C-alpha positions, 0 to 999 in steps of 0.5 A: 345321717344319724347313723353315722354319729357311730363316727364321730370322734368326741363320742369315740373319746368319751366312750373311753373311760367306760371301757377299764381293761381291753382285749387287744390294743394297737399302736399305729394306724396304718394298712397294717394296725388298721387290718388288725383292728378290723380282724381283732374287732370282728373276731369279738374281741375289745379292740382300741387302735392308737394313730399318733398322726392321722390314719395312714399318715406314713407309709399307708398313704403313699403307695404305687396305689397298686393291689398286686402280687409282686410280679419282681417277687416272682423273678426273684423265686418267692414263689409263696410270697407271690401265690399270698399275695395274689390271693389277698389281692382277690380278696380285697376285690372282692371285700371292697369293690368301690375301692379296687379295679381293675387295672391293665399293664403292659411291658413294652418288648424291644429285644426278640427274646424279651416277648418269651421271656416275660410270657412264660413270667406272667402265665406262672403269675396267673396260675399262680392267681388261680380262681381269684384272677383278674384276668389273663395275661397276652402278648400284644403285637406291635400295633396295639402298643403303639395304639394304647401308648402314643406317646412311646418311643417306637424305636426297635420297639417289637411288641408287649405283653399285657397283664392284669393288676388291682389299683386302689385309693390307699389313704381312702381304704385306710379310713374304711378300714377304721370305719369297718372296725368302728362298726364293730364296736371297736375303737379307732382314734387319731392324734392319740401319741402313745408316750410310755408303755405300761408294766405290771410288777413282773415287768410285763407289758400291760398297757399305753398312756397316750395323750390326745393331741387336741387337749393334751390330755393324758389317758392310761390304757390297760390291755390283754395284748398290746400290739406294735404296728408301727411301721418303720417305727417299730423299733422306736415302739421297742425301745419304749418297752425295752432300751436294750432292744435290737434293731428288727428293720430297715427303712427304704424310701420309696419316691414318686412323681406325679404328672399331667396326663398328657404326658402318658395319655390312655387307659394302660399301664406300663411297666419297665422291667428293668431300670438302670439299677436292675430294678422295675419302675411303674408308670400307672394312670390315676386319678387323671393323672399319671403316677411313676415310681418307684425308688429304694433307697435304705435310710438311717433314721425314718421320719414322719415326713420324708424327703425326696433325694436328688438323686432319686428324683433323677432317677425317676426322671431319667429312666421314665424318658427313655421311654418317652417321644416327649419328655419330662422335666422337674417343671412338669411335675406336679406333685412328689411324695416319698414313703417309707417301707418298713423292711424285716432286716435279718441282722446284717444292717449292709444289705440292700433293701431288693435283698431284705425281706419283703414278708412280714414277721412277727416278733414276741418280746421277752416282756410280752410286747408283740410287733409286727413289721414287713409286709405292704398293701395287699396283704395287710388282711393275712397279716391281721390274721397271722398276728391274731393267730399267734398272739392266740397261739400264745396264750394271750387271746381265747381261741376264736375265728378270723372272719375277714376273708370273706368280710365287706368293708365299709362302703363296699358296693358293686361299681358297674359305673364310674360316673363321678370320683365321688363312687370312691366313697361308696354307699357312703356317695348317697349320703354325700348328695343329700348333704348338697341336697340339704346344704346346695353351696357345698356341691361347688367344686374346691379348685378348677384344676381337681374335683374335688367338692366343698361337701367331701370336706364337711363329710371328712370332718363329721365322719371320718375324724379329720382334724387338721387341713392336711388331714383333709387335703392329703388323706380325704381327699388327695389333692395334694399327691395330685396337685401340689399348687391346687392344695395350696390354692384350696387351703384357706377354703378348707380351713374356713370350712373345717373352722366352722364345722370344729367350731374354730376360731381365725387363730386355728386357721391361720395356724392350719395354714402356716402348719399345711404349708410347710408341709406341702413344700415337701410335695413341690418340686422345685424347677432348678435342681438344688446345689 
């Protein structure tokens, strides 16, 4: 396992002082920032990424876990956005086969015309996917849809239409992208907060000042190009560079509820094409649970730990129950999580989120700060390519070709069998087994309700830069997102393992447990509605 020493956070920090000048400095360690970091490093640019908390701490760990073209965008007539996303879906499946799998979706038909309507739309979806198609759509009979969804209300049900899309683990892809950047001589560091934008004598942005949060040490990094890829916080960084900068994004909150699979058994996902407010709702099998969402609520002010609104919870429960024989209630929710989408606005702050651009936008400030906003996980690679091509066009960087279209992401290996949850580690899985062979006590589960092992905690600390309980339980393993009560039960044992690996004391353990319980509150749904 010595080759994985390159991922040691201490090594990366120690070597920072040796690099006086960077080509590309990225603020933000979500999907967009990590994609840019991989693209920049593989083009040969000296690359540094700084993330204030943890990789995918925000929006990028809180998605519906889909790699998709966006059927609802097709209904809105945004054909080019769908074509681009379908192409990127196919590329991601090739470049990260350990993380992306095909998922069959079914749209139930309750009116005579729905089968014809959705069939036509999905044939267009198939056509736009071209040679990277995951499979063809088709009509399915009433008998088949009942067999696949035994808990689905059958009154007026006429049949359905099925199609293929992709599913993935968002936070794990984020970690693998950071590792890919590092393997290509880039630097990605979490828990490194940017506190100031540096400028030269001409008032042009040429670097940042940042604090490493564990030590409190301040660093000043200079770079040819500074890229603001902070998602819903993009305006905060723009204001740091220029206090008079105008707002360019709106934050839209999306909430998901997680239930045990007994409420929605089977391996197929359900797409509800029209909810009370005209949006779509998904019920998707994920890690032996069912994930149901999402909402689309404009928020005035983004936060690092967003909280679901009561009306969002009611919206999901009410719309999901319209299709279920056995109804779900608040007490059945195993976990709830909210994420904030950065939507590129066009000046009219009052427009609804479904009318605000879902595509990405690149903006160059007069002082040389390059910001990118909007987009989604599926198109992260293309967003990165567009951003760096834009920087080259504007003479920030020397020309170098993008190579990520056919570039394997760390861990990439074919997944012909899915014999355990450790398959998500791809080529690293064998190294985790080696760790268990060396220390057999690490082969024990952390909780009987979830499959995660003690070895995964050690791996996360030593090779994936996990520094806090939340880093491990929310994003290295997905316990907090799957079963918040189980995550809280795991916390003391995980804290002890981490303390041993990091050389921390009892005070650190106690502080971590207190901080994690505060975060976990947001993932636990009170059994009774608050007033």
